C-alpha positions as CSV (number, residue, x, y, z in Angstrom):
1,M,104.0,77.0,52.7
2,P,103.5,80.7,53.4
3,Q,105.8,82.0,56.1
4,N,105.8,85.7,55.5
5,N,106.5,87.7,58.6
6,I,103.5,89.7,60.0
7,F,105.5,91.4,62.7
8,A,106.4,95.0,62.0
9,E,109.5,96.4,63.6
10,K,107.4,98.8,65.6
11,D,105.4,95.9,67.1
12,L,108.5,94.0,68.0
13,S,110.0,97.1,69.6
14,L,106.9,97.9,71.6
15,F,106.6,94.3,72.7
16,G,110.2,94.1,73.8
17,Q,109.9,97.4,75.7
18,G,106.8,96.4,77.6
19,E,104.8,99.0,75.8
20,H,102.5,97.0,73.5
21,T,98.9,97.3,74.4
22,H,97.4,95.0,71.7
23,I,100.0,92.3,71.2
24,Y,97.2,89.7,71.4
25,K,96.2,90.7,67.9
26,L,99.5,89.3,66.6
27,L,100.4,86.5,69.1
28,G,98.2,83.5,69.5
29,A,96.1,81.7,66.9
30,H,94.3,83.8,64.2
31,M,92.3,82.5,61.3
32,T,93.5,84.2,58.2
33,E,94.6,83.7,54.6
34,A,98.2,83.6,53.3
35,D,98.9,83.6,49.5
36,G,95.2,82.9,48.9
37,I,95.2,79.8,51.2
38,S,92.9,79.7,54.2
39,G,94.3,78.5,57.5
40,C,95.5,79.7,60.9
41,R,98.6,81.7,61.8
42,F,100.2,80.8,65.1
43,A,102.7,82.9,67.0
44,V,104.2,82.4,70.4
45,W,106.9,84.0,72.5
46,V,109.5,81.3,73.6
47,P,112.9,82.9,73.8
48,S,115.9,80.5,74.1
49,A,114.1,77.5,72.7
50,K,115.9,75.3,70.2
51,S,112.7,74.7,68.3
52,V,109.0,75.2,68.5
53,R,106.2,73.3,66.7
54,V,102.5,73.5,66.8
55,T,100.4,70.4,66.9
56,G,96.7,69.6,67.2
57,Q,93.7,68.1,65.6
58,F,94.8,69.5,62.2
59,D,97.8,67.1,62.1
60,G,96.4,64.2,64.2
61,W,98.6,65.4,67.1
62,S,101.6,64.1,65.3
63,G,103.8,66.9,66.7
64,D,106.3,66.9,63.9
65,K,104.7,68.5,60.9
66,H,104.5,72.2,61.7
67,Y,107.8,73.7,62.7
68,M,107.7,77.4,63.6
69,E,110.2,80.0,62.4
70,P,111.9,82.5,64.7
71,V,111.1,86.2,64.2
72,G,114.6,87.7,64.4
73,S,115.9,87.8,67.9
74,S,112.6,88.7,69.5
75,G,112.0,85.3,71.0
76,I,108.8,85.0,68.9
77,W,108.1,82.0,66.7
78,Q,105.4,81.8,64.0
79,C,104.0,79.6,61.3
80,F,100.9,79.3,59.1
81,V,99.0,76.0,59.1
82,P,96.6,75.7,56.1
83,D,94.8,72.7,57.5
84,A,93.9,74.4,60.8
85,A,90.2,75.3,61.1
86,E,88.1,77.1,63.7
87,G,87.2,75.0,66.7
88,M,90.3,72.7,66.4
89,L,92.4,72.0,69.5
90,Y,96.1,72.7,69.5
91,K,99.3,73.0,71.7
92,Y,102.8,74.1,71.2
93,V,105.7,71.6,71.3
94,I,108.8,73.3,72.7
95,E,112.3,71.9,72.5
96,T,114.2,73.7,75.3
97,D,117.8,74.7,75.3
98,E,118.4,71.6,77.5
99,D,116.8,69.3,74.9
100,E,113.7,68.7,76.9
101,I,110.4,68.4,75.0
102,I,107.4,70.1,76.7
103,Y,103.8,70.6,75.6
104,K,102.2,74.0,76.4
105,A,98.8,75.6,75.9
106,D,98.8,78.9,74.1
107,P,99.2,81.9,76.6
108,Y,97.3,84.0,74.1
109,A,94.5,81.5,73.2
110,F,91.0,83.0,73.0
111,S,89.5,79.7,74.1
112,A,90.5,76.5,75.9
113,E,89.4,72.9,76.1
114,K,87.1,72.2,79.0
115,R,88.9,71.0,82.1
116,P,90.3,68.5,83.0
117,E,91.7,68.6,79.4
118,T,94.3,71.3,78.7
119,A,94.6,72.1,75.0
120,S,93.9,75.5,73.4
121,R,91.1,76.0,70.9
122,I,91.1,78.1,67.7
123,V,88.2,80.5,67.7
124,N,87.1,83.7,66.0
125,I,86.0,86.1,68.6
126,D,84.2,88.5,66.3
127,Y,80.7,89.4,67.7
128,E,77.9,91.8,66.6
129,W,77.3,93.9,69.7
130,S,74.0,95.7,70.4
131,D,75.1,97.8,73.5
132,E,75.8,101.1,71.7
133,N,73.4,103.0,73.9
134,W,75.1,101.7,77.0
135,L,78.5,102.6,75.8
136,A,77.4,106.1,74.9
137,S,75.9,106.7,78.3
138,R,79.1,105.4,79.9
139,R,81.1,108.0,78.0
140,E,78.7,110.8,78.7
141,V,78.5,110.5,82.5
142,S,81.5,109.7,84.8
143,H,81.1,106.6,87.0
144,F,81.9,108.9,89.9
145,E,78.6,110.7,89.2
146,K,76.5,107.5,89.3
147,P,75.4,105.1,92.1
148,L,77.7,102.1,92.6
149,N,76.1,99.0,94.1
150,I,77.9,95.8,93.0
151,Y,76.6,92.3,93.0
152,E,79.7,90.0,93.3
153,M,79.2,86.6,91.6
154,H,80.8,83.3,91.2
155,L,79.2,82.1,88.0
156,G,79.5,78.4,88.7
157,S,77.6,78.5,92.0
158,W,74.9,81.2,91.5
159,K,72.6,78.6,90.1
160,Q,73.1,75.1,88.8
161,H,70.9,72.5,87.2
162,S,70.1,69.4,89.2
163,A,73.3,67.4,89.3
164,G,73.4,63.6,89.7
165,G,76.8,63.6,91.2
166,G,80.2,64.2,89.6
167,D,80.8,67.3,87.7
168,P,78.5,70.3,88.7
169,D,75.8,70.9,86.1
170,F,76.6,74.6,85.6
171,Y,74.3,77.2,84.0
172,T,75.9,78.2,80.7
173,Y,76.7,81.8,79.7
174,A,73.7,81.6,77.4
175,E,71.4,80.4,80.1
176,L,72.7,83.0,82.5
177,A,71.9,85.6,79.8
178,E,68.3,84.6,80.0
179,V,67.8,85.1,83.7
180,L,70.7,87.1,85.3
181,P,70.2,90.5,83.8
182,A,66.6,90.8,84.7
183,Y,67.3,89.5,88.2
184,V,70.1,92.0,88.9
185,K,68.0,94.9,87.5
186,D,64.9,93.9,89.5
187,M,67.0,93.6,92.7
188,G,68.3,97.2,92.2
189,Y,72.1,96.5,91.7
190,T,74.0,98.7,89.3
191,H,76.8,96.3,88.4
192,V,77.8,92.6,88.5
193,E,81.3,91.7,89.4
194,F,82.4,88.3,88.1
195,M,85.0,86.4,90.1
196,P,87.7,85.4,87.5
197,V,86.2,84.0,84.3
198,M,89.7,83.5,82.8
199,E,90.4,79.8,82.2
200,H,91.6,77.9,85.2
201,P,92.1,74.2,85.9
202,F,90.9,73.9,89.5
203,D,87.3,74.7,90.5
204,G,88.4,75.2,94.1
205,S,90.6,78.1,93.1
206,W,87.4,80.1,92.3
207,G,89.2,81.3,89.2
208,Y,92.1,83.0,91.0
209,Q,94.7,80.6,89.7
210,V,94.7,81.1,85.9
211,T,96.1,79.3,82.9
212,G,94.4,81.0,80.1
213,Y,94.4,84.8,80.6
214,Y,92.7,85.5,77.2
215,A,90.1,82.7,77.4
216,P,86.8,82.9,79.2
217,T,86.4,79.6,80.9
218,S,84.9,76.9,78.8
219,R,83.0,75.5,81.8
220,Y,80.1,77.7,80.9
221,G,80.4,78.0,77.2
222,T,82.1,79.9,74.4
223,P,83.6,83.3,74.1
224,A,80.6,84.4,71.9
225,Q,78.2,83.3,74.6
226,F,80.1,85.2,77.2
227,K,79.9,88.3,75.1
228,H,76.2,87.7,74.7
229,L,75.8,87.6,78.5
230,I,77.6,91.0,78.8
231,D,75.5,92.4,76.0
232,E,72.3,91.4,77.7
233,L,73.5,92.9,81.0
234,H,74.2,96.1,79.2
235,K,70.8,96.2,77.7
236,E,69.3,96.1,81.2
237,G,71.6,99.0,82.3
238,I,73.9,96.8,84.3
239,G,77.6,97.3,84.3
240,V,80.1,94.4,84.2
241,I,83.2,94.2,86.3
242,L,85.8,91.4,86.0
243,D,88.2,90.2,88.6
244,W,91.8,90.2,87.1
245,V,94.8,88.4,88.6
246,P,98.1,89.9,87.4
247,G,100.0,89.1,90.6
248,H,100.4,85.3,90.3
249,F,99.5,82.2,88.3
250,C,99.2,78.5,88.9
251,R,101.9,75.9,88.5
252,D,100.1,73.5,86.2
253,T,102.6,72.3,83.7
254,H,100.5,73.0,80.6
255,G,100.2,76.7,81.6
256,L,102.7,79.6,81.9
257,S,105.0,78.0,84.4
258,G,108.5,77.2,83.0
259,F,107.3,78.0,79.6
260,N,110.6,77.7,77.8
261,G,112.0,75.2,80.4
262,H,113.1,78.0,82.7
263,M,111.5,80.8,84.6
264,L,110.0,83.0,81.9
265,Y,106.8,84.6,82.9
266,E,107.5,83.9,86.6
267,I,110.2,85.4,88.9
268,D,109.5,83.7,92.3
269,D,107.2,81.5,94.4
270,H,104.1,83.1,95.7
271,R,104.3,81.7,99.2
272,E,100.8,82.6,100.3
273,W,99.0,80.7,97.6
274,G,101.5,78.1,96.3
275,T,101.7,79.7,92.9
276,Y,104.2,81.7,90.9
277,K,104.6,85.5,90.9
278,F,104.8,87.2,87.6
279,D,108.1,88.8,86.6
280,L,106.5,92.2,86.5
281,G,109.9,93.8,85.7
282,R,110.2,91.8,82.4
283,A,109.1,93.9,79.4
284,E,107.5,91.1,77.5
285,V,105.5,90.0,80.5
286,Q,104.3,93.6,80.9
287,S,103.1,93.6,77.3
288,F,101.3,90.2,77.9
289,L,99.5,91.6,80.9
290,V,98.7,95.1,79.8
291,S,97.4,93.8,76.5
292,N,95.3,91.3,78.4
293,L,93.8,94.1,80.4
294,I,93.0,96.1,77.3
295,Y,91.7,92.9,75.6
296,W,88.9,92.5,78.1
297,L,87.9,96.1,77.9
298,E,87.8,96.2,74.1
299,E,86.9,92.7,73.0
300,Y,84.3,92.1,75.8
301,H,83.1,95.7,76.5
302,V,83.9,95.3,80.2
303,D,83.1,98.4,82.3
304,G,85.5,97.9,85.2
305,I,88.3,95.8,86.4
306,R,89.0,94.8,90.0
307,V,92.6,93.9,90.4
308,D,93.0,91.0,92.9
309,G,95.8,90.7,95.5
310,V,97.4,94.2,94.9
311,T,98.9,94.0,98.4
312,S,100.8,90.8,97.5
313,M,102.2,92.5,94.4
314,L,103.3,95.7,96.1
315,Y,105.4,94.1,98.9
316,L,108.5,92.0,98.3
317,N,108.0,90.2,101.6
318,F,104.3,89.6,101.5
319,A,103.6,86.5,103.6
320,T,107.3,86.1,104.4
321,S,108.0,86.0,108.1
322,D,111.5,84.4,107.9
323,E,114.0,87.2,108.2
324,S,116.6,85.2,106.3
325,K,114.4,85.0,103.3
326,K,113.3,88.6,103.1
327,K,114.2,90.8,100.1
328,Y,114.8,94.5,99.8
329,N,114.8,96.9,96.9
330,H,117.8,99.0,96.0
331,L,116.6,101.8,98.3
332,G,116.5,99.4,101.2
333,G,112.8,99.2,101.4
334,E,110.4,96.2,101.1
335,E,108.3,97.8,98.3
336,D,108.3,96.0,95.0
337,L,109.2,98.9,92.8
338,A,108.8,96.9,89.6
339,A,105.3,95.9,90.6
340,K,104.4,99.5,91.5
341,A,105.6,100.7,88.1
342,F,103.7,97.9,86.4
343,I,100.5,98.8,88.2
344,Q,100.9,102.5,87.3
345,K,101.5,101.4,83.6
346,C,98.3,99.4,83.6
347,N,96.2,102.2,85.0
348,A,97.8,104.8,82.8
349,A,97.0,102.6,79.7
350,V,93.4,102.3,80.7
351,G,93.1,106.0,81.4
352,R,94.6,106.8,78.0
353,L,92.7,104.3,75.9
354,H,89.4,103.9,77.9
355,P,88.9,106.8,80.2
356,D,85.3,105.8,80.8
357,V,86.3,102.5,82.4
358,F,87.3,102.2,86.1
359,M,90.0,100.3,87.9
360,A,89.5,99.0,91.5
361,A,92.2,97.7,93.8
362,E,92.0,95.0,96.4
363,E,94.6,96.5,98.7
364,S,94.5,96.0,102.4
365,T,97.4,98.1,103.8
366,A,98.1,101.8,104.3
367,W,99.9,102.1,101.0
368,P,99.5,105.8,100.1
369,M,97.7,107.3,97.2
370,V,96.2,104.1,95.7
371,T,93.5,106.2,93.9
372,Y,95.7,109.1,92.9
373,P,97.0,109.6,89.3
374,P,100.4,108.0,88.5
375,E,101.7,111.5,87.4
376,E,101.1,112.6,91.0
377,G,102.9,109.5,92.4
378,G,99.7,107.5,93.0
379,L,99.0,104.0,91.7
380,G,96.3,105.3,89.4
381,F,93.3,103.2,90.5
382,H,89.8,104.8,90.6
383,Y,88.6,102.9,93.6
384,K,90.1,100.9,96.5
385,W,88.3,98.2,98.6
386,N,87.9,99.5,102.1
387,M,89.2,96.4,104.0
388,G,89.5,98.4,107.2
389,W,85.8,99.3,107.2
390,M,84.9,95.7,106.5
391,N,87.1,94.2,109.2
392,D,86.0,96.8,111.9
393,T,82.3,96.5,111.0
394,L,82.2,92.7,111.0
395,K,84.1,92.6,114.3
396,Y,81.6,95.0,115.8
397,C,78.6,93.0,114.5
398,K,79.9,89.8,116.0
399,T,80.1,91.5,119.4
400,D,77.2,90.7,121.8
401,F,74.9,93.6,122.6
402,P,76.0,94.3,126.2
403,Y,79.6,94.8,125.1
404,R,79.0,97.0,122.0
405,K,79.2,100.2,123.9
406,G,82.9,99.4,124.7
407,C,83.8,99.1,121.0
408,H,81.8,101.9,119.5
409,D,84.9,103.3,117.8
410,L,84.8,100.3,115.4
411,L,81.8,102.0,113.8
412,T,83.1,105.5,113.8
413,F,86.8,105.1,113.0
414,S,86.3,104.6,109.3
415,M,85.2,108.2,108.9
416,M,88.7,109.3,110.0
417,Y,90.0,108.2,106.7
418,A,86.9,107.7,104.5
419,F,88.0,110.3,102.0
420,D,91.7,109.6,101.9
421,E,90.9,107.3,98.9
422,N,87.9,106.6,96.8
423,F,86.6,103.6,98.7
424,I,84.3,100.7,97.9
425,L,82.8,99.0,101.0
426,P,83.1,95.2,100.4
427,L,81.1,92.4,101.9
428,S,82.7,90.0,99.5
429,H,83.0,86.2,99.1
430,D,86.2,86.3,101.2
431,E,84.1,87.1,104.3
432,V,81.8,84.1,104.1
433,V,84.2,81.2,103.6
434,H,87.0,79.4,105.4
435,G,85.3,79.3,108.8
436,K,84.6,83.1,109.0
437,L,80.9,82.3,109.1
438,S,78.1,83.6,107.0
439,L,76.8,87.1,107.8
440,M,73.9,85.6,109.6
441,G,76.3,83.3,111.6
442,R,78.2,86.3,112.8
443,M,75.2,88.0,114.4
444,P,74.6,87.5,118.2
445,G,71.2,86.5,119.6
446,D,68.3,84.5,118.5
447,Q,67.2,84.1,114.9
448,W,65.1,87.3,114.9
449,R,68.0,89.3,116.1
450,Q,70.3,87.7,113.6
451,F,68.0,88.7,110.7
452,A,67.7,92.2,112.2
453,G,71.4,92.4,112.5
454,V,72.1,91.6,108.9
455,R,69.4,94.1,107.8
456,L,71.1,96.8,109.9
457,L,74.5,95.9,108.6
458,L,73.4,96.3,105.0
459,L,71.6,99.6,105.8
460,Y,74.8,100.9,107.4
461,Q,76.8,99.8,104.3
462,M,74.3,101.5,102.0
463,C,74.3,104.8,103.9
464,H,78.1,105.0,104.6
465,S,80.2,107.0,102.2
466,G,81.7,105.0,99.3
467,G,80.6,102.5,96.7
468,K,78.9,99.2,97.8
469,L,79.7,95.6,97.1
470,S,77.8,92.5,98.3
471,F,78.4,88.9,97.5
472,M,75.7,86.9,95.9
473,G,73.4,85.2,98.4
474,T,73.5,88.1,100.8
475,E,69.9,88.8,99.6
476,I,68.6,85.4,100.9
477,A,70.5,85.4,104.3
478,P,72.0,81.9,104.3
479,F,73.1,80.5,107.6
480,I,75.9,78.4,106.1
481,E,79.1,79.7,104.4
482,W,79.4,79.9,100.6
483,R,80.3,76.6,98.9
484,E,81.7,77.0,95.4
485,Y,80.7,73.5,94.4
486,E,76.9,73.9,94.8
487,E,74.3,76.5,94.0
488,L,73.1,79.1,96.4
489,E,70.4,77.9,98.8
490,W,67.5,79.4,96.8
491,F,65.2,76.9,98.5
492,L,65.4,79.2,101.6
493,L,63.0,81.6,99.9
494,K,60.2,79.1,100.7
495,Y,60.6,80.3,104.3
496,P,58.9,83.6,105.3
497,N,62.0,85.1,107.1
498,H,64.3,84.6,104.1
499,D,61.7,85.7,101.6
500,A,61.1,88.9,103.6
501,H,64.9,89.4,103.8
502,K,65.1,89.3,100.0
503,T,62.2,91.8,99.8
504,Y,64.2,94.0,102.2
505,V,67.4,93.9,100.2
506,K,65.5,94.8,97.0
507,A,63.8,97.7,98.7
508,L,67.1,98.9,100.2
509,N,68.9,98.8,96.9
510,H,66.1,100.8,95.2
511,M,66.0,103.3,98.0
512,Y,69.7,103.9,97.5
513,L,69.2,104.5,93.8
514,Q,66.3,106.9,94.5
515,T,68.2,108.9,97.1
516,P,70.9,110.9,95.3
517,S,72.3,112.2,98.6
518,L,73.5,108.6,99.4
519,W,75.7,108.5,96.3
520,Q,76.3,111.9,94.7
521,E,79.1,112.9,97.1
522,S,80.2,109.4,98.1
523,Y,83.9,110.2,97.7
524,S,83.9,113.7,99.2
525,K,83.9,114.9,102.8
526,E,81.1,117.3,101.8
527,G,78.9,114.3,101.5
528,H,78.9,113.3,105.2
529,Q,78.2,115.1,108.4
530,W,77.9,113.7,111.8
531,I,74.9,114.6,114.0
532,D,76.0,112.3,116.8
533,A,78.9,110.0,116.5
534,D,79.5,109.4,120.2
535,N,76.4,107.7,121.6
536,N,78.1,104.6,122.7
537,E,75.7,104.1,125.6
538,Q,72.8,103.4,123.3
539,S,75.0,102.2,120.4
540,I,73.4,104.6,118.0
541,L,75.0,106.4,115.0
542,L,73.4,109.5,113.7
543,F,74.6,111.4,110.6
544,M,73.6,113.2,107.5
545,R,74.4,112.3,103.8
546,K,74.4,115.2,101.4
547,G,74.2,115.4,97.7
548,H,75.0,118.1,95.1
549,S,71.9,120.2,95.9
550,S,72.3,123.0,98.4
551,A,68.6,122.6,99.3
552,A,68.0,120.9,102.7
553,E,65.3,118.7,101.1
554,G,68.1,116.8,99.3
555,D,69.8,115.7,102.5
556,A,69.2,112.3,104.2
557,I,69.3,111.8,107.9
558,V,70.4,108.3,108.9
559,L,69.9,106.8,112.4
560,L,71.3,103.3,113.1
561,N,70.5,101.5,116.4
562,F,72.8,98.6,117.1
563,R,71.1,97.4,120.3
564,P,67.8,95.5,120.7
565,D,66.2,98.3,122.7
566,V,63.3,100.4,121.4
567,Y,63.5,104.2,122.1
568,E,60.2,106.2,122.0
569,K,60.2,109.9,121.3
570,Y,63.9,109.9,120.5
571,K,65.0,113.4,119.7
572,I,67.1,114.2,116.6
573,G,68.5,117.6,116.1
574,V,68.0,118.8,112.5
575,P,69.5,121.8,110.7
576,N,66.3,123.2,109.3
577,P,62.8,123.8,110.6
578,G,60.0,122.2,108.6
579,V,58.5,118.8,107.9
580,Y,60.4,115.5,107.6
581,K,59.5,112.1,106.5
582,E,60.9,108.6,107.1
583,V,61.5,107.1,103.7
584,F,63.0,103.8,104.8
585,N,63.0,101.7,108.0
586,S,64.7,98.3,108.3
587,D,62.2,97.2,111.0
588,A,59.1,97.3,108.8
589,F,56.8,94.2,109.1
590,E,57.3,93.3,105.4
591,Y,61.0,93.0,105.9
592,G,60.6,90.6,108.9
593,G,60.9,93.4,111.5
594,S,58.8,94.3,114.5
595,G,57.1,97.2,112.9
596,K,58.6,100.0,114.9
597,I,58.4,102.6,112.1
598,N,57.4,106.2,111.8
599,P,54.6,106.4,109.2
600,E,53.5,110.0,110.1
601,L,55.1,113.2,108.9
602,L,57.6,114.5,111.4
603,K,57.3,118.2,112.3
604,T,60.1,120.0,113.9
605,K,59.9,121.3,117.4
606,K,61.9,124.2,118.9
607,G,64.7,123.2,121.2
608,K,68.4,122.7,121.3
609,F,69.5,119.2,120.3
610,H,72.8,118.0,118.6
611,G,73.8,121.6,118.1
612,Y,70.7,122.6,116.2
613,D,67.8,124.9,117.2
614,Q,65.0,122.4,116.4
615,Y,64.5,118.7,116.5
616,I,62.1,115.9,115.5
617,E,60.9,113.0,117.6
618,V,61.0,109.4,116.3
619,T,60.5,105.9,117.4
620,V,63.9,104.1,117.2
621,P,63.5,100.4,116.1
622,P,65.5,97.6,117.8
623,I,68.6,96.5,115.9
624,G,67.4,98.7,113.1
625,G,67.7,102.0,111.4
626,M,65.9,104.6,109.3
627,V,66.5,107.1,106.6
628,I,64.7,110.5,106.9
629,T,64.5,113.4,104.5
630,Q,63.0,116.8,104.7
631,V,59.9,117.2,102.6
632,R,59.2,120.9,102.9
633,D,60.4,123.9,104.7
634,E,58.4,125.5,107.5
635,K,55.8,127.9,106.1
């Protein structure tokens, strides 16, 4: 039987140094020919094992026919199986150095058996893409120069077929490809962000406890179908972001845990989530993860990666309160220096190989320079989720109206640090689960005020500096929290208030796209200017957003009123005389509002307001806001 070694010394060296960026092309299961015989070549990293076999449907799961050969002292084992064909299931049979026999799924498998089964599947992941135009445009214009409005999704609960109990009847990747791209485009989002699609055994983990890092989950179909979904999104001009979880993995025995009978991929317990932390200081684990990152970018044409749980990676004592259990680095600090170096390596690899792709960090502390280049001492991300803005804003929105004037700084504080990093403003899935309430449930007052409050929150998010992210369902204003086991409450759109809210979100998204001053300078202090930050008595924010153009007509004036009061003839100081126009108002009738809008052109009047020599007068809507632009200079 052919057993020729396919591993070049360079590959083994790079893998052993943690520098291999494409090791998935050698490890795992690959259909090929050897000595003119068709079959599958298997390769797996299991150092210290006494023996390794591969078994599956090709040998009737006998487990004793296909012994693998070690590749020098690399810890890699390989063999060629002539009877193995595409679509067949398999596992590795590992004899540990303590004579234990364990069965493991392939860490590098491109596909996995549908849960609750646990085998790996042989697949060819070749695909004929048709997104050349999208990729060309991605290379030509930086993501920093484009609007960024992300629709975060959990694929299993966006929509489902009618289920008769038992397993949820998910939409497949292929079915999603028929409806999702057009929906996202019509609603005015620029990107979708998929919560982890990597194979995972437990639905309730939402994909954040992974067993198959190279396998899109078989819950929804095949790798080819997932590629087709991404292809169709790209055709509609929609970017695709994947959540990626390099900080920890689940304990399921068929997965990475105790892979050779000992800690191999793992280094310690992850106390917060009952999982294992990756050994990010181990070279072969680095090659596994960095290659995995590049795999999704190259094999699936992904446009961005959001790295989950970065905070838990960076701190040795994350979620550890017991002083006796705390760990410290060789400098005496609590920073995990190996994790920091690993993160920098990941981001540097992406920057080197795919400079048109972006990396975003879920990092919730004051760790410095998250979005600065590694060569400058930064972590190398392009974006960071602004958890401070999210927490302060939702705390403010939950405050009843009479008390809001006492916590006005919750709205304004974010501008003190808004440009320290390149921020994305997240209203994510994490904010509408585990008893935190839905966005609607957070809002004080009767139902009208709740709808108005959510509209105003979303307008504030859209006009604040930074990228935007909203969780699926935000557009239909559900009263209950998200439930991963059932589809969104689409039936709510039968009710006028919810249907009007969806109309509002669509109009808001498109207004954002059509107003360059809201996104051209989103990550620069030149893009924001306060007009009045201190009106806590009326709970009003008043500021300008500026784009690249030096012409005043390109600027947007934003007024946000967080109280249920209406103010007639409210004076706004403006920098230039001329004629202004309200281009958006969250209180319009068609959005479910009270109709306190400003349909007429707004001509400036002479007089000192907000430090300017002229002002306009507007009607300020209750629990609402407006966007105003200058339409022409005074003649």
